[in-house]
N, C-alpha and C positions, 0 to 999 in steps of 0.2 A: 450026901451033900454035893459031891462032884456030879452025880447023875442029874440032880435038880438044876445045877448051873448049866450043864450041857443041854438039858431040855429047854432052858430059857433062851440059850443062844440059838438053838434050832428054831424055836418059836419066833424069836425076833427076826431071824433070817427069812423064815417063811412069810412073816407079816410084811417085811419089806418087799418080798417078791410079789405078794398079793397087791400091795399098793402100786407097785410098778406096772403090773398087769392091768390094774384098774385104770391107771393113767394112760397106758397105751391103748386100751379099749376106748377110752373117751376121745383120744386124739384121732383114732381110726374112724370112729363114729362121726366125729366132726368133719373129717375129710370127705367121707361118703356124702354127708349132708351138703357140704360145700360144693362138691362136684355135681350133685343132683340139682342144686340151686342154679349153678352155672348153666346147666343144660336146659332146665325147664322153668327157671324163675325169671323174674323181671330183671332187665338190664339197667334200668334207671338207678342213679345214685341218690335220688331224692329220698328223704326220710319217710318210711312207711308208717302210717298210723297203726300202732299195735293194739288199739282198743282203749288206750289211755289218752286223755286230753293233754296236749303239750302245754307246758308251763310257759313256753316262750313263743311269741310270734316273730315274724321276720324282722320287725323293727326293734325288738327288745334287746336290751343290753344285759339281761339276766338278773335284773334287780326289780323287785316289786315296788314301784314308785307311788302307786295309788293307795290311799288309806284303806284299811280293812273295813268292811261293812259292819256297823254296830247293831243293825236292826232298825235304827232310826233313819238311815239313809237307804233309799231304794232307787236304784238307777234302772231306768227302762231302756233296754237296748233294742233297737229296731234292726232286724236282720233283713237285708234286701237281697233278693236273688240276683246273682250276676247275670247280666244280659247275655244271652247266647249269641255268639258271633255268627253272622249270616254266612250260609254256605252257598249263596247264590253266586253264579259266575259273573264276573264284571270285567270291563275293559280297563286296563291300567296304563295304556300308552295312547298317544295321539297317532292314530293310524289313518292311512288314506281311505276315503269313503267313496264307494261307487254306488250311485243311486239307481234304484230299479223302480220303475213305475208300472204298476199293473193297470192297464187301460180298460176302459169300459168297452163292452162288446158293441154298443151302439152309442153314438154321440147326439142323437136326436130323441126327443121325448116321444114315447110310443103312443101318447094320447093325442097331442096336438101337432107333433111333427117339428116343433121349434128346437133349435140347438140348445143343449145344456150349457149352463155356465160352469166351467170346469175349475175345480180346485183339488189340492192334494191333502190327504189325511195320513199321518204317520201311523203305521201299524207295527213297527218294531225293527230291530237290528238283528242281523245274522253274521256271526263271525266265520269267515271263510279262510281256509288254509290250503295253499297250493303246495304240491310236493316240490322238492328241489328241481331246478331246471338247469340242465347242463348245456353249455355252448362252447364253441371253439373260437378263439381269436387267432386268425391267420395273419402272421406278421410279415410285412414287406418292408424292404429298405429302399428308400428313394435314391436313385442313381441319376446323376446328370452328366451329359456328354456335351462337350464344347465342339460343335461341328467345325468352327473356324480353325481352332487350334489343331484339330484332328487332321485337317486338310493341309496344314502348314508343313512344309518339307523340313522345317527346323525341328519338328517334334517327331519322335519315334512312335508311330501307331496312334490309335484313338486315345483321347484324353478324357478320363472319367473322374468324377468326384462323387463320393457316397456319403449319405447321412450318417452321423455318429450314432451308433446304437448304444443306449445306456446299458451298463452292466446289469445282467439279469440275475435272478435268484438261482436258477438252475439251468445252465446253458445245455443245449442239445437234449432236452427232455420234454416230454409232454406235460410235466408237472408245472403248474403255475403257482404263484404265491398264495392265491386264495384257496386252491385245491389242497395244498399241503397244510395250510392253516386250518382248514375245515377238518382234515383228518386228525390233526393234533388236538384241536379243541374237542372233537368228538371223543377222543380217547381219554383225555385228562379231565375234561369238564363233565362229560356224560358217562365216563367209564365204559365206552363202547369199544370192544376189542377190534383189532385190525381185520380179523377174518370176517366179522359181521359187516364191517365197512366195505370190504371187498365185494360182498354180495350186493350191497346197495349200489356201489359204483357200476357193477356189471349191469344192473337194471337201468342205469342212466346212460349206458353206452360205452363205458370204459372197462376193458378187460385188463386186469393187472394182478400180478401175483402178490401173495402176502409178504414174501421176501422183499419185493420192490417197495411195497408200502413201508416196511420197516426201514429200508434204506433211506426213503424220503424223510422219515421222522428223524433218523440219526443225522442225515445231512442238514436238516433244519436246525437241529441242536448245535451243530458245528458253526452254522452261520450266525447264531446269536450268542455264541459262547463268550465273546468279549464283553457283551453287555452283562451277562451273568457274572462274569469275574469282577467287573467293576461294582456291581451291586454287592457282591460278597465282601469286597474291600471296604465299601461304605458301611456295610452292616457291622463290621468289626470295629468301626470307629464310634459306634453308639455306646452310651454308658451302661445300658441295661439290655440283657439278652435273655431269651428263654431257649432251653435245649431239651431235646428228646431224641429217641431212636426207635426204630421199628424194624422187624425182620422182613426180608424179601427172599425170593428164590431165584437164583441164576443157574442155568443148567450147565454152562460151559465155563468153569473157572479152574485155573491151574491148581492142582493139588487138592481139589475138593470134589466130593461126590455131588451128583446132580440134585440130591435131596437135602443137602446141607443148607444152612441158613447164611445169607449175607444180610447186610444192614443198610438202611437209610438213616443217616444222622441229620436231624433237623436243627437249624439255628434260626431264630426269628427275633424281630423287634418286639419291644414291650408294647402294651396296648396304648400307652400315651406318647409313643415316639413321634417326633415331627414327621418322619418319613417311614412308612411301613415296608419292610423287606423280609421275605421268607426265603431261606436257602436250604436245599437238601444236598447232602453229600453221600454218594454211594461208596461203600467199602466192603470187601469180603469179610472184614473182621469187626468185632465189637470191643476190641482190646483197648486198654488205656492209651496205647500209642496213637490210635486214631483220634481220640479226644484231645490229646496233647497237640497233634498236628493241626487239626481244623480250628482250634481256638488260639493258636499261636498268633500273636499280634493284637489280641484283645486284652484290655486291661480294666474292664469294668466289673459289673456284678452279673453273675449267671444264675438264673432261677432254673433248677432242675430237680429231678428226683434223687433218691439215695443210691443210685447205681454206683458201684465202686470204681468204675472206669473214670468217673469225674474226679476222683481223688488225685489223679495224676495230671490234671490240667496245669498250665503255668501258674506259679505261685502268686503272681500279681493279680490274678482273677479272684474275686471274692465270690463265694458260693452262697446262695440263698435256697432254703428248702421249700418243699411244696406241702402245704397243709391238706390239700385235697388227697394226696397219696396217703398221708397219715390217717385221715378220716376213713378212707376206703378200707384200710386194714382193720380199723375198729368196727366198721360195718360188718366185715366178715366175722369178727368176734361176736357180734350180736346174734349171729346165726350158728354159733359154734356150740361148745360144751354148755349144757343147760345151766350149770352153777355159775357160769361167768357171763351169761347174757345180760343180766341187769347192769353189771359193771360196764360192759361194752356200751350199752345204751347211754349210760351216764357220760361216758367220754364223747359219744356222738353228739349229744345235746350241747356239750361245751364247744365242740367244733362248729356246730350250727350257729351258735351265738357269735363266734368270730366272723363267720361269713355274713351273717346278718348285719354286723357292724360295717363291714366293707361295702355292702350294698347301700346302706344308709349314707355312707360317706362319698358315694360316687359324685363326681363333679365338683368336689371341694378342692381348694388350693392345697398344694403340698404341705404347707405349714399347718393348715387346719387338719388335714389327714393325719399328720404326725401327732398333733395334740390329741385327736380322738383315739388313735391307737395307744398312746401312752396312758390316757385316762380310762379307756373302756376295755381295750383288748388285752393290755398287759396283765391286769388282775386275773383275767380268765386263763391266760397262758400260765401264770404262776400257779393257779389252782389245778391245772392239768399236771404240772410237774409234781405238785404236792400229792395229788391222788396217785400218781405213778410210784412215788416213794413210799406211800403208805400201804400199798397192796402188792401182792405177789400172785401172778397168774400161773396156771399150770404150764410147766416148761414145754416148749415146742408146740403149744396150742396156737390157734389163730390169734387169740388175745395176747399170748406170750410173744408172738412174732411182732405184733403191733407195738408192744412195749419196747422191744429191742430196736425196732425202727426209730421210734421217737427218741430214745436215749442216745442212739448213735448219731442222730441228726439234730440234736439239741441246739447247738450253736447256729447251724444253718437255718433252722426253723424260726429262731428268734430274730433273724436279720430284718424282717419286715417291720418290727416294732420301732427300729431306730432309723429307718430310711423310708421316706414316703414314696420313693421311686421304685421300691421293690414290691412286686405283687405278692399277695398272700398264697397264691397257688400257681401251678404251671398249666392250668387248664387251657390257656390261649394256645400253647404249643400243641397240646393234645387235639384241639379242634382242627388245627392246620394239618396235622398228620393224618387225620381221618380220610382225606382224599386218597392217600396212598393205600390205606387199609381197604377202602371200598374198591379201589382200582385193582388191587391184587386178587380180589375175589373174582374179577372178570378176566384180567389178563393172565392170571395164574402164575406166570413166571416171565423172566427175561431169558432169551436164548444165550446171549453173551454179555460181556462187560460193556461193549459200546452201547448196546441197547439199555443196559441198566443205568449207565451214565446219562443217556438221553432222557430216560424216565425221571431221574433225579432233577435234571435241569428244568424240564418242563413242568414238573410238579411244583417246584419252587417259583417258577415264572408265573404259573397260573395263580397260585395263592397270592403272589405279590401284586398281580394285576387286579385281582378281586379286592384286595385290601386298599388299593388306590383307586377304586371305583372305575375300573376300565373294563371294557368288553374284551375278553381274552382273545377271541378270534380276530377282532379288529386290530388289536395290538400286534398280534403275530403278522398279519398282512402288512402293517406299517413297517415293522422291523425287516421283514423279508424283502419289501420293496425298496427301502431307502438305505439300509445298511450296506448292501453290496456296492453302492456308489461311493462309499468312503475309501474303497481300496482294501488292501490286505493288512495294513498297519495303521489304523486310525488312532489318534491320540485320545486320552481320557477326556480332554476338553470337547472333542468332536462327539464322543459317545454320550456325553452328558445330555445332549439334545434328544436322546432316545430312551432316557430313563422314564419310568412310569409317571413321575410327577412333573415332567417337562411340559411347558405350556402348550406346545404344538401337539404333543402326544395326548394331553388331556382334551384338547379341542377335537382331535380326529378320532379318538378311540373311547370316548366316554360311554359308559354302560347305559 
C-alpha cells in the first residue's frame, strides 16, 4: 500500500513537471515566433484580415441594429470600386512663372512671302529646381566725421560718429542666421547628419569642420533657450498632457559607458488644446526622479503608458491610461500560443470597437462625446473586464502579460469614460516622438550632454512649429534675427511676441 502511494506521488510530481515543461515550451515557441514577426513581419498595427469576415465595420458600436433577413427581404448592395488616387505630379503652390517662347525659324510665309500673324499656343509646364545658391553679405558700418569740429582747437583730435550696429546672432563668425537655421532645419526636419551637410557646404564654397557645425547648433539652442523655457512653463499650465519617453545614446556622460542608454522625455499638449506645445527633456536616466522633476508644477491629467516611473509623479496629477498600448499587447497574443490566439482576437475586436466609436465622435462637443462614451464605450469596457475575469491565460505568455497590463492599469484606462478631455490613447505623443526615432538612425548618437540638450530643444521646437503651421526654418531665422535685440534678460512679456502663435510670427513664418 505504501508503495502504491509513493508511486502516485512520483507520478503526480512527474506530471506536474511535464505540464511545466509544456508551458515553458509554449512560451519559448511564442517568443521565437514573436521575434521572427518583429524582424520579418508587417509593422502596421492595423487589424489584419485572417480569412474571416469582420463582424464590425469602422462605424459599428458592436450591436446588430438591422433586422435579420427572413427570406422575404432581399437587399441589393452595390459595391463600387474605390477610385484610385492619381499618381500624377502636380503643383501645390503659387510659384513664380518664367515664360519661354519657342520662336518660328521663319516669320514669313514660304509660299507668298507675307509675314505670318503670330500667336502663342501653350504646350505645357516644366517644374525647374535650382540648387542652393550661396552668397556673402559683406557688412560695413557707416562712419561720419565732422570736419568743422575736428579742426576746432577746443576738441582733441578728429570727431567721428558711427552707425549703431544691431546686436547680431553670432558676432565675429561667418555663420549667419539663415545658414545656422538651414543646418538645424536639415538636421531635425530632414534627419540629415552634420557630416553630410558639411560635404554640401564644401561644394557651395564653405569649408567648415563637423565640430564647428555642432558648436553652431549648440549656440543656436542657447540663443532660443528662453523661448523654450517659456513654452515649457505654459505647457504645464494646460489641463491635459501626453507623456512618453524614448532611448538615445550619448557617448560622453559621467559614470556611464558610451554604449549605455540615455533618454528623451516627451511632454506635449492634447490634440484639442488651444495652443499646441511639444517639449523634450534630455536626461541620462529613466528613473522616477526624472518624471517627478519634469512634471512638477503640473496639476492636470496626464495620458501615458504603464511605465512604473510615472507612479511617482506628484500626487495632484491624475493619470489616464492608453488603450492603444493595451491593444498592442493583445495583438502580440493573437500571434502567440495557438490555444490562446482566438481569445486574443476576441479582445482585439473589442478594442477596435472602442476606437471606431472615437472616430465616429470626432468633432462632437465635449458633452456629446461624454454621452457617447457612457452609452456606447462603457458597455464594451465592462465586457472586456468581464472576459478577463472569466478566463485564465498561460502564465507569462504574451496574452498573460496583456492581462497583467490591463489589470494593473484598470483605473487609469477607465479615466476616458468620465472625462471628455481625456484621449483614449497616447498615439499623439508617439507620433511626435517619431522624429527623434528617425533622427537617431541618422545621427546615431550625441557626443556630449550639451549636444543632447540641443537635440532635445530643437526636436521640441520643430514639432511645436509644425503643430502651429509654421515653416521651421523661417521660424528659426525669425528667432535668431530678433531675439538678440532683446538683450540678455528679456521679460516673459517681451518673449510672448516670439511664441509660435503670436500674430507677427504667424504672418512672417507661415508654412
